[in-house]
PAMAR-202512 format. One line per 10 residues: number of its first residue (from 1); their letters; for each residue x, y, z of N, C-alpha, C. Coordinates in nm, 3 decimals, padded with zeros to 5 digits. Layout:
<pts>
NUM> A> X,Y,Z,X,Y,Z,X,Y,Z  ... .
</pts>
This chain:
<pts>
1> MPKGKHKGGR> 00.069,-00.131,00.009,00.024,-00.015,00.022,00.082,00.130,00.034  00.054,00.231,-00.089,00.157,00.310,-00.076,00.152,00.430,00.026  00.251,00.459,00.054,00.249,00.563,00.182,00.160,00.706,00.201  00.139,00.735,00.099,00.032,00.844,00.142,-00.107,00.810,00.131  -00.158,00.723,00.087,-00.297,00.676,00.096,-00.362,00.624,00.230  -00.240,00.561,00.364,-00.327,00.522,00.479,-00.364,00.640,00.546  -00.452,00.641,00.606,-00.498,00.727,00.734,-00.408,00.726,00.847  -00.357,00.855,00.857,-00.287,00.869,00.934,-00.120,00.899,00.918  -00.122,00.853,00.788,00.038,00.860,00.717,00.067,00.965,00.727  00.217,00.972,00.662,00.294,01.108,00.669,00.266,01.192,00.528 .
11> RQFTNFEALE> 00.239,01.287,00.567,00.219,01.376,00.434,00.319,01.468,00.389  00.307,01.526,00.285,00.375,01.608,00.245,00.294,01.726,00.147  00.391,01.829,00.210,00.340,01.951,00.153,00.461,02.038,00.093  00.421,02.068,-00.030,00.557,02.177,-00.086,00.551,02.304,-00.029  00.678,02.340,-00.005,00.662,02.480,00.035,00.673,02.588,-00.061  00.618,02.682,-00.043,00.599,02.770,-00.143,00.733,02.834,-00.168  00.781,02.865,-00.079,00.945,02.949,-00.078,01.039,02.872,-00.182  01.020,02.720,-00.133,01.089,02.635,-00.262,01.045,02.652,-00.392  00.926,02.679,-00.404,00.872,02.689,-00.529,00.889,02.795,-00.594  00.912,02.925,-00.523,00.971,03.051,-00.581,01.088,03.038,-00.622 .
21> EQKKKEEKEK> 01.223,02.943,-00.550,01.347,02.930,-00.584,01.374,02.853,-00.696  01.249,02.755,-00.739,01.280,02.672,-00.845,01.261,02.748,-00.933  01.165,02.858,-00.936,01.120,02.900,-01.060,01.230,03.041,-01.078  01.259,03.058,-00.989,01.394,03.177,-01.021,01.531,03.146,-01.072  01.520,02.953,-01.061,01.658,02.919,-01.089,01.599,02.895,-01.268  01.498,02.850,-01.324,01.450,02.818,-01.451,01.477,02.954,-01.481  01.458,03.061,-01.445,01.448,03.171,-01.524,01.576,03.174,-01.557  01.686,03.173,-01.470,01.826,03.193,-01.457,01.874,03.104,-01.582  01.797,02.985,-01.573,01.876,02.888,-01.689,01.812,02.945,-01.837  01.694,02.992,-01.810,01.645,03.040,-01.967,01.746,03.133,-02.022 .
31> QWRKTQGETD> 01.764,03.241,-01.945,01.860,03.320,-01.984,01.993,03.300,-02.004  02.047,03.215,-01.946,02.185,03.132,-01.957,02.185,03.071,-02.088  02.057,03.058,-02.112,02.068,02.955,-02.251,02.032,03.038,-02.383  01.972,03.174,-02.376,01.957,03.251,-02.474,02.090,03.350,-02.478  02.162,03.342,-02.387,02.301,03.399,-02.424,02.409,03.294,-02.449  02.379,03.168,-02.470,02.460,03.097,-02.513,02.451,03.075,-02.680  02.316,03.111,-02.705,02.288,03.073,-02.832,02.192,02.979,-02.877  02.103,02.899,-02.775,02.023,02.775,-02.776,01.910,02.832,-02.846  01.871,02.718,-02.950,01.760,02.748,-03.052,01.675,02.780,-02.958  01.530,02.860,-03.019,01.400,02.860,-02.932,01.314,02.725,-02.941 .
41> SEEEEGEKDS> 01.358,02.642,-03.004,01.271,02.506,-03.033,01.310,02.422,-02.877  01.448,02.404,-02.833,01.482,02.364,-02.721,01.423,02.467,-02.622  01.413,02.533,-02.597,01.385,02.621,-02.509,01.223,02.626,-02.480  01.144,02.581,-02.593,01.001,02.583,-02.573,00.971,02.391,-02.541  01.083,02.342,-02.569,01.048,02.203,-02.484,01.093,02.213,-02.353  01.186,02.291,-02.298,01.219,02.288,-02.185,01.093,02.349,-02.114  01.046,02.449,-02.174,00.885,02.523,-02.078,00.804,02.389,-02.115  00.722,02.338,-02.207,00.674,02.235,-02.194,00.702,02.110,-02.139  00.842,02.056,-02.092,00.853,01.986,-01.998,00.818,02.035,-01.830  00.880,02.151,-01.813,00.852,02.228,-01.659,00.677,02.208,-01.638 .
51> ESSASSEESS> 00.605,02.304,-01.785,00.476,02.284,-01.734,00.368,02.149,-01.716  00.461,02.042,-01.810,00.415,01.888,-01.767,00.446,01.825,-01.653  00.538,01.866,-01.575,00.600,01.820,-01.444,00.524,01.875,-01.356  00.494,01.995,-01.387,00.381,02.073,-01.262,00.248,02.029,-01.277  00.207,02.001,-01.394,00.033,01.954,-01.444,00.037,01.786,-01.379  00.125,01.727,-01.400,00.142,01.602,-01.338,00.124,01.587,-01.184  00.183,01.667,-01.128,00.171,01.689,-00.975,00.067,01.693,-00.940  -00.007,01.800,-01.009,-00.189,01.841,-00.989,-00.227,01.755,-00.998  -00.226,01.667,-01.102,-00.314,01.561,-01.141,-00.283,01.441,-01.037  -00.153,01.394,-01.023,-00.136,01.309,-00.900,-00.234,01.339,-00.761 .
61> NEEEEDESKK> -00.201,01.463,-00.708,-00.231,01.511,-00.592,-00.403,01.461,-00.604  -00.484,01.533,-00.744,-00.616,01.488,-00.736,-00.661,01.349,-00.755  -00.575,01.236,-00.807,-00.597,01.178,-00.813,-00.591,01.059,-00.669  -00.489,01.114,-00.548,-00.519,01.054,-00.441,-00.637,01.099,-00.353  -00.678,01.222,-00.384,-00.801,01.243,-00.314,-00.924,01.169,-00.357  -00.928,01.182,-00.521,-01.028,01.087,-00.532,-01.002,00.923,-00.499  -00.900,00.896,-00.480,-00.874,00.726,-00.417,-00.954,00.732,-00.294  -00.886,00.857,-00.204,-00.921,00.834,-00.087,-01.081,00.834,-00.014  -01.150,00.895,-00.134,-01.277,00.899,-00.148,-01.349,00.769,-00.152  -01.298,00.733,-00.242,-01.386,00.594,-00.307,-01.371,00.499,-00.165 .
71> SKPKGVAGLI> -01.453,00.390,-00.162,-01.458,00.288,-00.056,-01.344,00.192,-00.093  -01.270,00.144,-00.023,-01.174,00.064,-00.034,-01.219,-00.072,00.025  -01.176,-00.184,-00.031,-01.208,-00.288,-00.003,-01.151,-00.353,00.106  -01.214,-00.400,00.166,-01.169,-00.462,00.303,-01.124,-00.610,00.324  -00.987,-00.639,00.376,-00.927,-00.787,00.384,-00.866,-00.817,00.267  -00.872,-00.917,00.199,-00.827,-00.981,00.118,-00.902,-00.939,-00.041  -01.036,-00.904,-00.029,-01.096,-00.880,-00.136,-01.011,-00.781,-00.236  -00.914,-00.689,-00.164,-00.896,-00.605,-00.247,-00.732,-00.674,-00.342  -00.714,-00.741,-00.296,-00.620,-00.877,-00.388,-00.640,-00.903,-00.486  -00.744,-00.972,-00.425,-00.834,-01.089,-00.542,-00.879,-01.051,-00.630 .
81> ETENPNRVVQ> -00.879,-01.008,-00.787,-00.919,-00.934,-00.877,-01.034,-01.036,-00.923  -00.990,-01.220,-00.944,-01.111,-01.271,-00.999,-01.225,-01.309,-00.929  -01.309,-01.316,-01.007,-01.422,-01.332,-00.885,-01.456,-01.539,-00.873  -01.511,-01.495,-00.720,-01.548,-01.678,-00.701,-01.668,-01.742,-00.839  -01.607,-01.813,-00.934,-01.686,-01.900,-00.968,-01.825,-01.966,-00.877  -01.795,-02.010,-00.806,-01.887,-02.082,-00.730,-01.973,-01.989,-00.671  -01.978,-01.853,-00.634,-02.050,-01.752,-00.603,-02.147,-01.796,-00.677  -02.299,-01.749,-00.668,-02.424,-01.737,-00.744,-02.480,-01.621,-00.683  -02.474,-01.521,-00.802,-02.542,-01.408,-00.769,-02.692,-01.421,-00.781  -02.773,-01.403,-00.708,-02.946,-01.403,-00.742,-02.996,-01.265,-00.783 .
91> KPKKVSQMTE> -03.020,-01.248,-00.901,-03.115,-01.150,-00.963,-03.270,-01.137,-00.904  -03.350,-01.021,-00.889,-03.483,-01.073,-00.881,-03.528,-01.076,-01.046  -03.623,-01.193,-01.055,-03.676,-01.242,-01.193,-03.824,-01.184,-01.152  -03.863,-01.181,-01.305,-04.008,-01.134,-01.288,-04.111,-01.247,-01.323  -04.204,-01.262,-01.320,-04.326,-01.390,-01.286,-04.311,-01.452,-01.434  -04.304,-01.347,-01.512,-04.345,-01.359,-01.672,-04.227,-01.446,-01.742  -04.085,-01.417,-01.673,-03.989,-01.467,-01.715,-03.975,-01.602,-01.628  -04.050,-01.620,-01.534,-04.037,-01.746,-01.447,-04.106,-01.860,-01.564  -04.198,-01.823,-01.610,-04.310,-01.901,-01.686,-04.254,-01.928,-01.786  -04.215,-01.836,-01.816,-04.114,-01.862,-02.017,-04.008,-01.963,-01.984 .
101> TATGSSKPQL> -03.942,-01.969,-01.873,-03.832,-02.053,-01.845,-03.848,-02.191,-01.846  -03.939,-02.195,-01.747,-04.003,-02.328,-01.717,-04.091,-02.394,-01.834  -04.201,-02.347,-01.910,-04.231,-02.398,-01.990,-04.149,-02.371,-02.147  -04.044,-02.314,-02.160,-03.988,-02.298,-02.278,-04.043,-02.238,-02.411  -04.141,-02.167,-02.338,-04.185,-02.088,-02.459,-04.209,-01.960,-02.432  -04.235,-01.858,-02.492,-04.242,-01.709,-02.500,-04.371,-01.700,-02.472  -04.469,-01.738,-02.507,-04.601,-01.711,-02.464,-04.628,-01.767,-02.325  -04.674,-01.694,-02.263,-04.707,-01.768,-02.102,-04.856,-01.838,-02.089  -04.839,-01.956,-02.034,-04.928,-02.047,-01.983,-05.050,-01.971,-01.870  -05.172,-01.944,-01.964,-05.279,-01.888,-01.865,-05.312,-01.991,-01.735 .
111> SRREREEIEK> -05.334,-01.970,-01.651,-05.396,-02.036,-01.529,-05.541,-02.052,-01.569  -05.606,-02.148,-01.507,-05.771,-02.230,-01.525,-05.847,-02.091,-01.472  -05.814,-02.028,-01.363,-05.939,-01.875,-01.335,-05.890,-01.807,-01.460  -05.771,-01.771,-01.484,-05.724,-01.686,-01.599,-05.833,-01.681,-01.701  -05.807,-01.819,-01.792,-05.865,-01.878,-01.901,-06.036,-01.863,-01.871  -06.081,-01.912,-01.803,-06.210,-01.913,-01.735,-06.273,-01.760,-01.754  -06.222,-01.645,-01.690,-06.226,-01.503,-01.644,-06.228,-01.470,-01.831  -06.105,-01.481,-01.908,-06.125,-01.424,-02.034,-06.219,-01.507,-02.157  -06.243,-01.641,-02.099,-06.385,-01.672,-02.165,-06.537,-01.598,-02.143  -06.503,-01.594,-01.994,-06.645,-01.500,-01.957,-06.644,-01.372,-02.039 .
121> QRATAHYRKM> -06.533,-01.280,-02.020,-06.554,-01.191,-02.123,-06.583,-01.201,-02.219  -06.501,-01.290,-02.324,-06.573,-01.333,-02.468,-06.723,-01.330,-02.467  -06.757,-01.412,-02.377,-06.900,-01.473,-02.404,-07.026,-01.323,-02.346  -06.985,-01.272,-02.272,-07.069,-01.135,-02.262,-07.052,-01.044,-02.360  -06.927,-00.991,-02.423,-06.935,-00.942,-02.547,-06.993,-00.987,-02.681  -07.001,-01.117,-02.686,-07.042,-01.175,-02.797,-07.225,-01.174,-02.764  -07.256,-01.197,-02.644,-07.406,-01.148,-02.599,-07.460,-00.990,-02.609  -07.376,-00.960,-02.573,-07.410,-00.794,-02.595,-07.416,-00.738,-02.758  -07.353,-00.809,-02.802,-07.341,-00.771,-02.961,-07.477,-00.805,-03.019  -07.512,-00.959,-02.983,-07.632,-01.002,-03.073,-07.770,-00.978,-03.019 .
131> HAEGKTEEAR> -07.756,-00.902,-02.851,-07.831,-00.831,-02.804,-07.857,-00.719,-02.889  -07.799,-00.653,-02.926,-07.784,-00.544,-02.956,-07.813,-00.563,-03.159  -07.804,-00.656,-03.178,-07.910,-00.707,-03.324,-08.013,-00.748,-03.310  -08.038,-00.794,-03.186,-08.212,-00.832,-03.135,-08.223,-00.969,-03.195  -08.086,-01.038,-03.215,-08.119,-01.201,-03.234,-08.115,-01.276,-03.107  -08.126,-01.220,-02.951,-08.131,-01.329,-02.841,-08.287,-01.303,-02.850  -08.334,-01.438,-02.753,-08.475,-01.408,-02.691,-08.494,-01.288,-02.609  -08.427,-01.295,-02.552,-08.442,-01.171,-02.414,-08.493,-00.992,-02.488  -08.368,-01.006,-02.633,-08.391,-00.906,-02.690,-08.521,-00.892,-02.777  -08.571,-01.000,-02.859,-08.690,-01.023,-02.884,-08.794,-00.991,-02.788 .
141> ADLARLAIIR> -08.814,-01.060,-02.675,-08.937,-01.033,-02.557,-08.924,-00.863,-02.514  -08.791,-00.779,-02.521,-08.791,-00.638,-02.503,-08.879,-00.573,-02.591  -08.819,-00.605,-02.712,-08.896,-00.540,-02.854,-09.032,-00.564,-02.811  -09.078,-00.693,-02.809,-09.213,-00.681,-02.807,-09.284,-00.615,-02.714  -09.238,-00.592,-02.573,-09.265,-00.531,-02.469,-09.291,-00.381,-02.506  -09.163,-00.342,-02.556,-09.162,-00.227,-02.631,-09.256,-00.151,-02.723  -09.323,-00.252,-02.807,-09.397,-00.255,-02.923,-09.519,-00.245,-02.820  -09.562,-00.318,-02.728,-09.687,-00.278,-02.671,-09.720,-00.148,-02.570  -09.576,-00.139,-02.522,-09.616,00.013,-02.461,-09.619,00.114,-02.524  -09.545,00.162,-02.660,-09.560,00.226,-02.726,-09.719,00.244,-02.780 .
151> QQREEAAKKR> -09.779,00.097,-02.819,-09.897,00.101,-02.828,-10.007,00.181,-02.733  -09.969,00.137,-02.598,-10.060,00.173,-02.485,-10.016,00.323,-02.465  -09.894,00.367,-02.487,-09.879,00.536,-02.501,-09.969,00.601,-02.602  -09.945,00.538,-02.745,-10.070,00.615,-02.841,-10.189,00.622,-02.803  -10.265,00.510,-02.724,-10.375,00.471,-02.737,-10.412,00.609,-02.608  -10.284,00.624,-02.486,-10.356,00.703,-02.362,-10.339,00.836,-02.440  -10.254,00.887,-02.538,-10.226,00.988,-02.607,-10.367,01.061,-02.647  -10.419,00.944,-02.781,-10.541,00.993,-02.817,-10.634,01.025,-02.728  -10.661,00.892,-02.643,-10.775,00.905,-02.552,-10.740,01.076,-02.462  -10.608,01.121,-02.444,-10.616,01.245,-02.346,-10.666,01.393,-02.463 .
161> EEERKAKDEA> -10.633,01.346,-02.573,-10.643,01.428,-02.694,-10.787,01.464,-02.709  -10.892,01.362,-02.732,-10.979,01.381,-02.726,-11.043,01.428,-02.586  -11.027,01.364,-02.486,-11.104,01.425,-02.355,-11.033,01.602,-02.364  -10.959,01.643,-02.403,-10.928,01.797,-02.400,-11.030,01.840,-02.504  -11.038,01.760,-02.620,-11.118,01.855,-02.741,-11.217,01.851,-02.666  -11.295,01.712,-02.609,-11.417,01.727,-02.560,-11.437,01.872,-02.444  -11.335,01.879,-02.330,-11.366,01.950,-02.264,-11.368,02.128,-02.342  -11.269,02.129,-02.440,-11.264,02.237,-02.506,-11.415,02.291,-02.553  -11.495,02.173,-02.640,-11.615,02.205,-02.670,-11.724,02.213,-02.582  -11.703,02.138,-02.446,-11.779,02.179,-02.357,-11.801,02.296,-02.291 .
171> AAVKKDKMAK> -11.652,02.332,-02.256,-11.679,02.474,-02.261,-11.690,02.581,-02.317  -11.705,02.623,-02.475,-11.746,02.677,-02.551,-11.910,02.657,-02.566  -11.942,02.565,-02.574,-12.115,02.531,-02.526,-12.162,02.611,-02.431  -12.085,02.602,-02.314,-12.105,02.633,-02.186,-12.090,02.791,-02.217  -12.007,02.887,-02.262,-11.994,03.019,-02.309,-12.101,03.065,-02.378  -12.128,02.970,-02.478,-12.223,03.038,-02.569,-12.356,03.069,-02.472  -12.405,02.929,-02.430,-12.503,02.912,-02.346,-12.546,03.074,-02.265  -12.419,03.076,-02.181,-12.383,03.227,-02.109,-12.418,03.344,-02.151  -12.370,03.299,-02.275,-12.357,03.478,-02.356,-12.514,03.472,-02.387  -12.599,03.375,-02.422,-12.722,03.405,-02.501,-12.811,03.425,-02.350 .
181> ALNKKS> -12.806,03.373,-02.230,-12.864,03.362,-02.123,-12.865,03.541,-02.061  -12.702,03.593,-02.074,-12.708,03.714,-02.029,-12.776,03.862,-02.107  -12.753,03.777,-02.295,-12.845,03.884,-02.377,-12.960,03.878,-02.382  -13.030,03.778,-02.320,-13.180,03.783,-02.318,-13.206,03.854,-02.173  -13.130,03.847,-02.057,-13.185,03.942,-01.941,-13.140,04.086,-01.977  -13.045,04.107,-02.018,-13.015,04.259,-02.101,-13.106,04.314,-02.165 .
</pts>
């Protein structure tokens, strides 16, 4: 296990003054190279190297922080990379998957109750359709009753109309009699 990753281990901090001194040395070295007449391409390479070393230090610090945040395996589990072939990981299965594997077909087998329920729904749908077309005995009986009721209602409506006309005629006759009676007296 690396030294910097253990809890309570030794920590290394860079000194700000040491960084400043290192930068000054690099500046002096650049100045000396310029005076000696080295090419710019070598100078650029030197700058790139210094930048990459600084960025690699930063990235290594970030990686150490990320690794310390991740949960560490306990015991020997961190050392063993292969998984135990005898260990069976049980995953939750859906009922539809279990029936498919048991029967070997993709179409699920229905229970007796489910089949009966589906058959019952089909029968009621068929009966409603036949009833709407008037082909069932119940529908015929209903239509016959409706015809009788319509006939009775028509007869009752005619009777009411005749009674109303009779009342109107009686009222008109009574008015005429009253008018004649009043005219004779006056």
